[in-house]
N, C-alpha and C positions, 0 to 999 in steps of 0.2 A: 461340439466341444464347449465347455463352460469355463469361465474365468473367475477365480476367487482372488480378491485383494485383501491382504492382511497388513495392518499397520503395526510394525514391531517398534517397541520403545527404544531399543538400542541395537548396536551392531551384533552383539552376542546372540540376542533373540532372533535377529534376521538370519544369522548363520545357522542357528539351530533349526529354524523352520525350513530353510533352504535344504539343509542336509536331510531332514526328515522327508521332505517332498521327493528328493532324489532317490532315497531308499525305497519309497513307495512307487517309483517308476514314473513320477510326474515331472514336468518341466517347471522350473521356477526362475524368477528373475528378481533382482533387487533394483528398485528404481531410485535414482537420486532425486533430491528435491527439485532440481532443475528439470529433470525428465517428467516428473509429475506435473509441474507447471506447464510444460510444453503440451502434454496430453490434455490438460484442462483447457488450455487456450485453443487447441485444435478442435476439441469437442464444442466449445462455445462458438467458434467460427462456423463449424459444420451446422450447428443448430440455427445459427443466424442466417445461413444461406437458404434454409428451408422455410423461414418465416417471412412475415411482412417486413417492411422497412422499419428500422429501429432508429429513434432519435439519437443524435451524436452524444448527448449527455448520458443517456442510458448505456450506450456502448462504453463510455469511459467508466461509469459506475461498475459495470460488469467486469471490466479488466482490472479495476482497482480491487474488487473482491477476490478475483482469482490470484492476484499477485500479493495481496495483503494478508 
């Protein structure tokens, strides 16, 4: 299975794309800004767990970029 992420500029476009995906027999989800931030943070943590130790300052810089 493949995942495609599309950034819609407004709610109407998101609804149109979701409706089109459903008519094509595909599953679709609309993610809130909070959910996108959560996913990015989880991904950053996951990557951090696989790598060498990261200085605390670098960790804060990464989190600031994700939330900013």
